[in-house]
C-alpha positions as CSV (number, residue, x, y, z in Angstrom):
1,M,96.6,105.3,93.3
2,N,97.3,108.3,91.6
3,P,96.3,109.7,88.4
4,P,98.4,108.4,85.4
5,F,99.7,111.9,84.3
6,V,102.5,110.4,82.4
7,E,99.8,109.6,80.0
8,D,97.7,110.9,77.6
9,L,93.8,110.9,78.2
10,T,93.2,110.0,75.4
11,N,94.4,107.2,72.9
12,K,95.2,107.5,68.7
13,A,91.8,106.2,68.5
14,N,90.4,109.0,70.5
15,K,89.0,107.1,73.5
16,V,90.3,107.3,76.8
17,S,93.6,105.4,77.8
18,V,93.2,102.0,79.7
19,P,95.4,103.4,82.5
20,W,93.0,106.7,83.4
21,I,90.2,104.8,82.7
22,S,91.7,102.0,85.5
23,W,92.2,105.4,87.9
24,F,88.7,106.4,87.3
25,Q,87.3,103.5,88.3
26,F,89.3,103.3,91.2
27,A,88.5,106.9,92.0
28,T,84.7,106.3,91.7
29,G,84.3,102.6,92.6
30,G,83.8,101.7,89.1
31,G,79.9,101.8,89.6
32,K,80.0,98.4,91.6
33,V,77.9,97.6,94.2
34,S,79.6,97.1,97.3
35,Q,78.9,95.6,101.2
36,P,81.0,97.0,103.5
37,A,81.8,95.7,107.0
38,V,79.8,96.8,109.2
39,G,81.6,97.6,112.7
40,G,80.5,98.1,116.5
41,S,77.1,100.2,117.2
42,P,77.2,102.6,116.4
43,F,79.0,102.2,113.1
44,T,79.4,105.7,110.8
45,Y,79.6,105.1,107.0
46,H,81.3,108.2,104.8
47,N,80.7,108.3,101.3
48,T,84.4,109.2,100.0
49,T,83.4,109.1,96.3
50,I,82.4,111.5,94.2
51,F,79.2,110.5,93.2
52,K,75.6,110.4,95.5
53,Q,75.1,106.7,96.6
54,Q,72.2,104.5,98.0
55,A,72.5,103.2,100.9
56,I,70.4,99.6,102.0
57,L,69.9,98.1,105.5
58,S,69.3,94.4,105.9
59,V,68.5,91.9,108.4
60,N,69.0,93.1,111.5
61,A,66.2,95.5,114.1
62,I,68.1,99.4,113.5
63,S,67.8,101.3,116.4
64,N,68.6,104.7,114.7
65,L,69.4,106.0,111.6
66,Q,70.9,109.3,111.0
67,V,72.6,111.3,108.9
68,S,75.3,114.1,108.6
69,R,77.2,116.6,106.1
70,D,79.7,117.0,108.8
71,N,80.0,114.0,111.2
72,S,79.2,116.1,114.1
73,T,75.3,117.0,113.5
74,F,73.4,114.0,112.8
75,Y,69.6,114.2,111.7
76,T,67.4,110.9,113.3
77,L,66.2,109.8,109.4
78,S,62.4,108.0,109.6
79,T,62.9,105.1,106.9
80,T,62.4,101.5,107.7
81,L,64.7,98.5,106.3
82,G,65.1,98.1,103.0
83,T,64.4,102.0,102.0
84,P,66.9,103.5,100.3
85,V,68.7,106.2,101.8
86,T,71.1,108.8,99.1
87,L,74.1,109.8,100.2
88,F,75.9,113.0,98.6
89,P,79.6,113.0,98.6
90,G,80.8,113.1,101.8
91,D,77.6,112.4,103.6
92,Y,78.2,110.5,106.9
93,L,75.5,107.6,107.7
94,K,75.2,106.3,111.6
95,I,74.1,103.1,112.2
96,T,72.9,102.2,115.7
97,Y,71.9,98.9,116.3
98,G,71.0,95.8,118.4
99,G,72.1,92.5,118.4
100,S,74.6,91.4,115.5
101,A,76.0,93.9,112.7
102,P,73.3,94.7,110.0
103,T,73.8,94.4,106.0
104,L,74.9,97.3,104.4
105,T,74.4,97.7,100.6
106,I,76.2,100.5,98.7
107,I,74.8,101.4,95.4
108,P,76.8,104.2,93.1
109,I,74.0,106.3,91.8
């Protein structure tokens, strides 16, 4: 979705116009909590938004949890299930697990 450049950013009431609000919500995830599908292990989640996020894992035995800024060098975290991991824009979270996939909850902050 491209920005609505043909529309003014603000309307006649000096409020942000509806097309721009829709675009900002699309671009930022609208501040909505999401639960992306976790693929096969190891699974890497990428924060593609412009905001920090908190990632919370639940319902499984995680054998390794790592974070990276470049998707190349990963640093192992010593966290437990249910403990939020803060991801900055562009960060990667690699989840290694056994058995069924865990539930990943992403909360924009």
